[in-house]
C-alpha positions as CSV (number, residue, x, y, z in Angstrom):
1,M,-4.4,5.0,5.8
2,R,-3.0,1.6,6.5
3,G,-0.1,0.2,4.5
4,I,2.2,3.3,4.4
5,L,4.9,1.7,6.5
6,L,4.7,-1.5,4.4
7,A,4.9,0.5,1.2
8,G,8.0,2.3,2.5
9,A,9.6,-1.0,3.4
10,I,8.9,-2.4,0.0
11,L,10.3,0.7,-1.7
12,G,13.4,0.5,0.4
13,F,13.9,-3.1,-0.3
14,L,13.5,-2.5,-4.0
15,A,15.9,0.5,-3.9
16,V,18.7,-1.8,-2.6
17,V,17.9,-4.5,-5.1
18,V,17.6,-2.1,-8.1
19,G,20.8,-0.4,-7.0
20,A,22.8,-3.6,-6.9
21,L,21.4,-5.0,-10.1
22,A,21.8,-1.8,-12.0
23,G,25.4,-1.3,-11.0
24,H,26.4,-4.9,-12.0
25,A,24.0,-5.8,-14.8
26,L,22.8,-2.6,-16.4
27,Q,25.5,0.0,-16.4
28,P,27.8,-1.9,-18.9
29,H,25.0,-2.1,-21.4
30,V,23.6,1.5,-21.5
31,S,24.9,4.8,-22.7
32,P,26.4,7.3,-20.2
33,D,23.3,9.5,-20.7
34,I,20.9,6.6,-19.8
35,W,23.1,5.7,-16.9
36,R,22.9,9.2,-15.6
37,Q,19.1,9.1,-15.8
38,V,19.1,5.7,-13.9
39,T,21.3,7.1,-11.1
40,T,18.9,10.0,-10.8
41,A,16.0,7.6,-10.6
42,M,17.8,5.5,-8.0
43,A,18.5,8.6,-5.8
44,Y,14.8,9.6,-6.0
45,H,13.8,6.0,-5.3
46,R,15.9,5.9,-2.1
47,F,14.5,9.3,-1.0
48,G,10.9,8.3,-1.7
49,A,11.5,5.0,0.3
50,I,12.9,6.9,3.3
51,M,10.1,9.5,3.3
52,T,7.4,6.9,2.9
53,T,8.9,4.8,5.7
54,A,9.3,7.9,7.9
55,L,5.6,8.9,7.4
56,G,4.5,5.3,8.1
57,L,6.4,5.4,11.4
58,A,5.1,8.9,12.3
59,M,1.6,7.6,11.8
60,L,2.1,5.1,14.5
61,A,2.6,7.9,17.0
62,V,-0.2,10.3,15.8
63,H,-3.7,9.8,17.0
64,E,-5.4,12.9,15.7
65,P,-7.5,11.9,12.6
66,R,-6.9,15.1,10.6
67,L,-3.1,14.8,11.0
68,L,-3.2,11.1,10.2
69,R,-5.0,11.9,6.9
70,C,-2.4,14.4,6.0
71,L,0.5,12.0,6.8
72,A,-1.3,9.2,4.9
73,A,-1.9,11.5,1.8
74,G,1.8,12.5,1.8
75,G,2.9,8.8,2.2
76,W,0.7,7.6,-0.7
77,L,1.8,10.6,-2.9
78,F,5.5,9.8,-2.2
79,T,4.8,6.1,-3.0
80,A,3.0,6.8,-6.3
81,G,5.5,9.5,-7.3
82,T,8.5,7.3,-6.6
83,L,6.9,4.4,-8.6
84,L,6.1,6.6,-11.6
85,F,9.2,8.6,-11.6
86,S,11.9,6.0,-10.9
87,F,10.3,2.9,-12.4
88,S,9.5,4.7,-15.7
89,I,13.2,5.5,-16.0
90,Y,14.3,2.0,-15.0
91,L,11.9,0.4,-17.6
92,R,13.1,2.9,-20.2
93,A,16.7,1.8,-19.7
94,L,15.9,-1.9,-19.5
95,L,13.5,-2.0,-22.5
96,D,15.1,0.8,-24.6
97,A,11.7,2.3,-24.8
98,P,11.9,6.1,-24.5
99,A,8.1,6.4,-24.6
100,L,7.9,5.0,-21.1
101,T,9.4,8.1,-19.7
102,A,6.1,9.9,-20.4
103,A,5.2,8.9,-16.8
104,T,8.4,10.4,-15.4
105,P,7.1,14.1,-15.1
106,V,3.8,12.8,-13.6
107,G,5.8,11.0,-10.9
108,G,8.0,14.1,-10.3
109,T,4.9,16.2,-9.9
110,L,3.5,13.8,-7.4
111,L,6.8,14.0,-5.4
112,I,6.4,17.8,-5.3
113,I,2.8,17.6,-4.3
114,A,3.5,15.1,-1.6
115,W,5.0,17.9,0.5
116,V,1.7,19.9,0.5
117,P,-0.2,17.6,3.0
118,L,2.9,17.5,5.2
119,A,3.0,21.3,5.3
120,W,-0.7,21.4,6.0
121,A,-0.2,19.0,8.9
122,G,2.5,21.3,10.2
123,V,0.1,24.3,10.0
124,M,-2.6,22.3,11.8
125,E,-0.2,21.3,14.5
126,L,1.0,24.9,15.0
127,R,-2.6,26.1,15.3
128,A,-3.5,23.4,17.7
129,R,-0.7,24.1,20.2
130,P,-0.4,27.4,22.0
131,A,3.0,29.1,21.7
132,S,5.3,28.5,24.5
133,R,6.6,31.5,26.4
């Protein structure tokens, strides 16, 4: 469960670095279609970094083990999904290797699945607290 906040911080750092380098060094050398894919990857990268960081911060405030496990699962799924989705597209653009995007749908699927443990944490929290009147 440990490391989610660090993973989010690293993803965030890399999102800024990749964004700056891509805009200055990559865009002039790739087709408009590849650039569109890279900008999509950068958007998902930023989103994954924010979600992973938010979950890492939320874990600092939660003490119930089942909720912590759900938050951790979501955090690691967002991390893995972001790495597979975004970085497969980055590498495809840098190396001109379309085969590398075989990992892209796996990453996208992990990003979708990452919401499931968060929803389950919400359900557990609703069940644990009586409704206010």
